[in-house]
C-alpha positions as CSV (number, residue, x, y, z in Angstrom):
1,Y,-28.4,55.7,76.6
2,L,-28.4,55.1,80.4
3,Q,-27.0,58.5,81.0
4,H,-29.9,60.0,79.1
5,L,-32.5,57.9,81.0
6,H,-30.9,58.6,84.4
7,P,-29.0,61.9,84.4
8,G,-26.2,62.1,86.9
9,C,-26.2,58.4,87.8
10,F,-23.5,57.0,85.5
11,A,-20.0,58.3,84.8
12,D,-18.2,57.9,81.5
13,G,-15.6,55.7,83.1
14,Q,-18.3,53.0,83.9
15,L,-18.8,52.2,80.2
16,R,-15.9,49.7,80.0
17,T,-17.2,48.0,83.2
18,L,-20.6,47.6,81.6
19,Q,-19.1,46.2,78.4
20,R,-17.1,43.6,80.3
21,Q,-20.3,42.5,82.1
22,F,-22.1,42.2,78.8
23,R,-19.3,40.2,77.3
24,R,-19.1,37.8,80.3
25,H,-22.9,37.3,80.2
26,R,-22.8,36.5,76.5
27,A,-20.0,34.0,77.1
28,R,-22.1,32.2,79.7
29,T,-25.4,32.2,77.9
30,R,-24.9,32.5,74.1
31,A,-23.6,29.7,72.0
32,K,-21.3,30.6,69.2
33,K,-20.6,29.0,65.8
34,V,-17.9,26.3,66.0
35,F,-15.3,26.0,63.3
36,F,-14.4,22.4,62.6
37,A,-11.0,22.3,61.0
38,Q,-10.9,20.0,58.0
39,E,-8.1,17.6,57.0
40,H,-7.8,17.8,53.2
41,K,-6.3,14.9,51.2
42,P,-4.0,15.8,48.4
43,G,-5.5,15.7,44.9
44,E,-9.0,14.9,46.2
45,W,-11.0,18.0,45.4
46,L,-10.8,21.2,43.3
47,Q,-12.9,24.0,44.8
48,I,-14.5,26.3,42.2
49,D,-16.2,29.6,42.6
50,W,-16.6,33.0,40.9
51,T,-15.9,36.5,42.2
52,D,-16.6,39.9,40.8
53,G,-13.5,41.7,39.4
54,S,-15.2,44.9,38.3
55,G,-14.3,46.6,41.6
56,L,-10.6,46.5,40.6
57,G,-11.3,49.4,38.2
58,V,-9.5,47.7,35.2
59,T,-9.9,49.2,31.8
60,V,-9.0,47.8,28.4
61,R,-7.9,50.5,25.9
62,G,-9.6,53.1,28.1
63,E,-12.9,51.3,28.3
64,P,-14.2,50.1,31.7
65,F,-13.9,46.3,31.8
66,A,-16.7,44.6,33.8
67,H,-15.8,41.0,34.4
68,L,-15.8,38.1,36.8
69,L,-12.8,35.9,37.9
70,A,-13.4,32.2,37.9
71,H,-11.3,30.8,40.7
72,A,-10.1,27.3,41.4
73,V,-8.1,26.1,44.5
74,F,-6.7,22.7,45.5
75,P,-7.4,22.8,49.3
76,F,-4.5,20.6,50.4
77,S,-1.8,22.9,49.1
78,N,-3.9,26.0,48.3
79,W,-2.4,26.0,44.7
80,E,-4.7,28.2,42.7
81,W,-5.6,29.4,39.2
82,T,-8.1,31.9,37.8
83,T,-9.5,32.8,34.4
84,V,-11.3,36.0,33.3
85,C,-14.9,35.6,32.3
86,H,-18.1,37.5,31.8
87,S,-20.7,35.3,33.5
88,E,-21.0,32.4,35.9
89,S,-21.7,30.0,33.1
90,F,-21.0,26.4,32.2
91,A,-18.6,27.5,29.5
92,S,-16.6,29.6,31.9
93,L,-16.4,26.6,34.3
94,L,-15.1,24.4,31.4
95,A,-12.5,27.1,30.5
96,L,-11.4,27.3,34.2
97,V,-11.1,23.5,34.6
98,R,-9.3,23.2,31.3
99,E,-6.8,26.0,32.1
100,T,-6.2,24.7,35.7
101,A,-5.6,21.2,34.6
102,N,-3.2,22.3,31.9
103,R,-1.3,24.5,34.4
104,A,-1.3,22.0,37.2
105,G,-0.4,19.1,34.9
106,G,-3.3,16.9,36.1
107,L,-6.8,16.4,37.3
108,P,-8.2,16.0,40.9
109,Q,-10.6,13.2,41.9
110,G,-13.5,15.6,41.8
111,L,-14.9,19.1,41.6
112,Q,-16.6,21.0,44.4
113,T,-19.0,23.9,43.5
114,D,-21.9,25.7,45.0
115,N,-25.5,25.0,43.9
116,S,-25.8,27.7,41.3
117,C,-27.7,27.0,38.0
118,T,-24.3,26.7,36.3
119,V,-24.1,23.0,37.4
120,T,-27.4,22.2,39.1
121,H,-31.2,22.6,38.5
122,R,-34.2,22.3,40.8
123,I,-36.0,18.9,41.0
124,G,-38.9,18.9,43.5
125,S,-37.4,20.1,46.8
126,G,-33.9,19.2,45.9
127,R,-31.4,19.9,43.1
128,A,-29.7,17.7,40.5
129,F,-26.7,18.1,38.3
130,N,-27.4,19.5,34.8
131,A,-27.1,17.1,32.0
132,A,-24.1,18.9,30.3
133,Y,-22.2,19.0,33.6
134,A,-23.0,15.3,34.4
135,G,-21.8,14.3,30.9
136,F,-18.6,16.3,31.4
137,L,-18.0,14.6,34.8
138,A,-18.7,11.1,33.3
139,R,-16.5,11.6,30.3
140,Y,-13.4,12.5,32.4
141,G,-14.2,10.2,35.4
142,L,-14.6,13.1,37.8
143,Q,-16.6,13.0,41.0
144,A,-18.7,16.0,42.1
145,R,-20.1,17.5,45.2
146,T,-21.8,20.8,46.1
147,I,-21.8,22.8,49.3
148,N,-25.0,23.3,51.3
149,L,-27.3,26.1,50.3
150,G,-26.4,29.4,52.1
151,C,-23.1,27.9,53.5
152,P,-20.2,29.6,51.5
153,N,-17.9,28.7,54.5
154,E,-17.9,25.2,53.2
155,D,-16.0,26.6,50.2
156,G,-13.6,28.2,52.7
157,D,-10.4,27.8,50.8
158,V,-11.6,29.3,47.5
159,E,-13.6,32.0,49.4
160,S,-10.4,33.0,51.3
161,A,-8.4,32.9,48.1
162,H,-10.9,35.4,46.5
163,R,-10.2,38.0,49.2
164,H,-6.5,37.6,49.3
165,F,-6.0,37.5,45.5
166,L,-8.3,40.5,44.9
167,R,-6.3,42.5,47.5
168,Q,-3.0,41.5,45.9
169,V,-4.3,42.4,42.4
170,D,-5.4,45.8,43.7
171,V,-2.0,46.5,45.3
172,A,-0.2,45.3,42.1
173,L,-2.3,47.6,40.0
174,G,-1.4,50.4,42.3
175,F,2.3,49.7,41.9
176,R,1.9,49.4,38.2
177,G,0.8,53.0,38.1
178,N,-2.3,52.6,36.0
179,R,-5.2,50.1,35.5
180,D,-5.4,50.2,31.8
181,F,-4.3,47.4,29.5
182,D,-3.8,47.3,25.7
183,S,-5.7,44.1,25.4
184,L,-7.5,41.4,27.3
185,D,-4.5,39.1,26.7
186,D,-2.3,41.6,28.5
187,Y,-4.6,41.6,31.5
188,R,-4.6,37.8,31.5
189,Q,-0.8,37.7,31.5
190,F,-0.7,40.2,34.3
191,L,-2.9,38.0,36.4
192,A,-0.9,34.9,35.5
193,R,2.3,36.4,36.8
194,L,0.6,37.2,40.1
195,L,-0.7,33.7,40.4
196,C,2.6,32.1,39.6
197,G,4.2,34.2,42.3
198,R,1.5,33.2,44.8
199,N,1.9,29.5,43.9
200,A,5.7,29.7,44.2
201,T,5.2,30.0,48.0
202,R,3.4,26.6,48.2
203,Q,5.9,24.4,46.5
204,A,6.4,21.9,49.3
205,A,2.7,21.0,49.7
206,W,2.1,21.4,46.0
207,A,4.9,18.8,45.1
208,Q,3.1,16.3,47.4
209,E,-0.3,17.1,45.9
210,R,0.8,17.1,42.3
211,E,2.0,13.5,42.6
212,T,-1.6,12.4,43.4
213,L,-3.2,14.1,40.4
214,R,-4.7,12.0,37.6
215,P,-3.1,12.6,34.1
216,V,-4.9,14.9,31.7
217,P,-6.4,12.7,28.9
218,D,-4.8,12.7,25.5
219,G,-6.0,15.7,23.5
220,G,-6.6,17.7,26.7
221,L,-9.9,18.9,28.0
222,P,-12.4,20.5,25.6
223,D,-12.3,24.2,25.0
224,R,-15.9,24.3,24.0
225,I,-19.3,22.6,24.5
226,E,-21.5,21.3,21.8
227,E,-25.3,21.6,21.9
228,D,-28.3,21.4,19.5
229,R,-30.5,24.5,19.3
230,R,-33.7,25.1,17.2
231,V,-34.0,28.4,15.3
232,D,-37.0,30.3,16.5
233,P,-39.6,32.1,14.3
234,G,-37.6,35.3,14.6
235,S,-34.6,33.6,12.9
236,L,-32.7,33.6,16.2
237,V,-30.8,31.1,18.2
238,T,-30.5,31.5,22.0
239,V,-27.2,30.6,23.7
240,D,-26.7,31.4,27.4
241,S,-29.5,34.1,27.3
242,H,-28.0,35.8,24.3
243,V,-29.5,35.6,20.8
244,Y,-27.7,35.2,17.5
245,S,-29.3,35.6,14.1
246,V,-29.0,33.2,11.2
247,P,-30.5,33.4,7.7
248,P,-34.3,33.0,7.7
249,S,-34.1,29.8,5.6
250,Y,-33.1,28.0,8.8
251,I,-36.2,28.9,10.8
252,G,-37.5,25.8,12.5
253,E,-34.4,23.9,11.8
254,E,-32.1,22.4,14.5
255,L,-28.6,23.7,14.4
256,H,-25.5,22.2,16.0
257,C,-23.8,24.8,18.1
258,R,-20.1,24.6,18.9
259,I,-19.9,27.0,21.8
260,G,-16.3,28.2,22.6
261,W,-15.2,30.8,25.0
262,E,-14.4,33.4,22.3
263,R,-16.5,32.2,19.3
264,I,-19.6,30.1,18.4
265,E,-20.0,28.0,15.3
266,F,-23.4,27.1,13.9
267,W,-23.8,24.0,11.8
268,H,-26.7,22.6,9.9
269,G,-25.8,18.9,9.6
270,T,-22.3,18.9,8.1
271,T,-22.7,22.4,6.6
272,P,-21.2,25.4,8.5
273,I,-23.7,28.3,8.7
274,R,-21.9,30.9,10.8
275,D,-18.8,31.5,12.9
276,V,-19.4,34.5,15.1
277,V,-17.8,36.3,18.0
278,R,-19.5,35.3,21.3
279,V,-21.3,38.2,23.0
280,W,-21.5,39.1,26.7
281,G,-23.3,41.4,29.0
282,E,-26.1,43.5,27.4
283,E,-24.9,42.7,23.8
284,Q,-26.8,40.5,21.4
285,G,-25.4,38.7,18.4
286,I,-27.7,40.2,15.7
287,E,-26.3,40.4,12.2
288,W,-28.7,42.9,10.5
289,R,-27.9,41.4,7.0
290,D,-29.6,38.2,8.0
291,L,-32.9,40.0,8.7
292,V,-33.1,43.2,6.6
293,Q,-34.6,41.5,3.6
294,A,-37.5,40.0,5.6
295,L,-37.9,43.2,7.6
296,S,-38.1,45.3,4.5
297,R,-41.2,43.4,3.5
298,K,-42.8,44.3,6.9
299,P,-41.4,47.8,7.6
300,G,-44.1,48.5,10.1
301,A,-42.4,46.0,12.5
302,F,-39.2,48.1,12.5
303,A,-40.3,50.9,14.8
304,A,-40.8,48.6,17.8
305,Y,-38.5,45.8,16.9
306,R,-36.7,44.5,20.0
307,Y,-33.3,44.4,18.2
308,R,-33.7,47.6,16.2
309,D,-30.3,48.9,17.4
310,A,-28.5,46.2,15.3
311,F,-29.6,48.1,12.2
312,F,-27.4,51.1,13.2
313,P,-24.0,49.6,13.4
314,C,-22.4,52.9,14.3
315,T,-23.4,56.3,15.7
316,E,-23.0,58.0,12.3
317,L,-25.6,55.7,10.8
318,R,-28.0,56.5,13.6
319,D,-27.5,60.2,12.9
320,M,-28.2,59.7,9.2
321,Y,-31.4,57.9,10.1
322,G,-32.4,60.7,12.4
323,K,-32.0,63.2,9.6
324,L,-34.0,61.0,7.3
325,A,-36.8,60.6,9.9
326,A,-36.9,64.4,10.4
327,A,-37.2,64.9,6.6
328,R,-39.5,62.1,5.7
329,G,-41.4,61.2,8.9
330,P,-40.8,58.0,10.9
331,E,-42.9,55.6,8.8
332,Q,-41.5,56.7,5.4
333,A,-38.0,56.8,6.9
334,D,-38.3,53.3,8.1
335,R,-39.2,52.1,4.6
336,E,-36.5,54.0,2.9
337,W,-33.8,53.0,5.5
338,L,-34.6,49.3,5.2
339,G,-34.6,49.6,1.4
340,L,-31.2,51.2,1.5
341,L,-29.8,48.6,3.7
342,V,-31.1,45.9,1.4
343,T,-29.3,47.4,-1.5
344,L,-26.1,47.8,0.5
345,R,-26.1,44.6,2.5
346,D,-23.0,43.4,0.7
347,V,-21.0,46.5,1.7
348,P,-18.6,45.9,4.7
349,D,-19.5,47.8,7.9
350,D,-16.4,50.0,7.7
351,R,-17.5,51.3,4.3
352,L,-21.3,51.3,5.0
353,A,-21.4,54.9,6.4
354,A,-19.7,56.3,3.3
355,A,-22.0,54.4,1.0
356,L,-25.1,55.5,2.8
357,R,-23.8,59.1,2.9
358,C,-23.5,59.2,-0.9
359,T,-26.9,57.6,-1.3
360,L,-28.8,59.8,1.1
361,S,-27.2,63.2,0.5
362,P,-29.0,64.0,-2.8
363,S,-32.3,62.9,-1.3
364,L,-31.9,64.9,1.9
365,A,-30.6,67.9,-0.1
366,G,-33.7,67.8,-2.3
367,V,-36.0,67.7,0.7
368,A,-34.2,70.6,2.4
369,A,-34.6,72.7,-0.8
370,A,-38.3,71.9,-1.1
371,E,-38.9,72.9,2.5
372,S,-37.1,76.2,2.0
373,V,-39.4,77.3,-0.9
374,P,-42.5,78.3,1.2
375,R,-40.3,80.3,3.6
376,A,-38.8,82.2,0.7
377,V,-42.2,83.0,-0.7
378,G,-43.5,84.1,2.7
């Protein structure tokens, strides 16, 4: 820059001299952040945070596997554990604490997290612990603290563990030769072997810390949370921003939800309503059989229905509907399609395509023949 402003005045060799002058000037005039080393007490806190594992390029049965890793670290010994999850949710926190306590053989005095909505909510100008999290802490006698907003360095041990563990996983995947796994359990076991290897290097400090842990209560920590949710006018129940359908007879009723990591149970009083696979990401838990009878009475609502895709459980069914719409027109196709689903709602999904194919083929063949008559005459 200076050579451009003052041609011929500065040689290339003067650059290092100028850089040294700048560095000395900054040292005299610019204050830097000070790192205050902390003394961690054994068994006092368990630091918890989430990191994105999608960058590892892992696939399950050939399909890209977008996921997070929930990570827990005991700062005194740096003993760590991680679980695979799909969102930074309270359920994933419970799963992590439960798995960590079982593996470690005990509980810390308290949990340290950030201020995310997983554990806190805004009250005025501050934040308070969510009721479910506060109840969990009280039940197991755990203390809790959060780091200051915008200060991830206060979670230094778990933040550092993120970086080192992700790097080790990436290297191990490279040595493995491929990043595809037959199942999610296979991937979890792969991560567990790496974690056991990392923790094996911390045995001296870990032996000291483990002595200070509180025993896990009889029966262990819960593998699910239980909440009451009211069924909305669309016959849907919302759990962690995902909707699940239930029979319309329960609209307006309050259901008891047993929310596990893999499945969710819906109960009405002492009566079980539904036991469904928990959905993640962009998926929704709509069972078309719950809603098709009601929707067939209002077929005009089908064209713009938010969860319309649930009524095409596979690509073949969507293709069939496309042919029906081309033959009948969209409005008539909607009425016929919903009517067909009503009659076939007891047919399992793996046999639904075949049943619809048999039902639709004569109808579509008749339409095709009728449309060919004018062309033949012409």
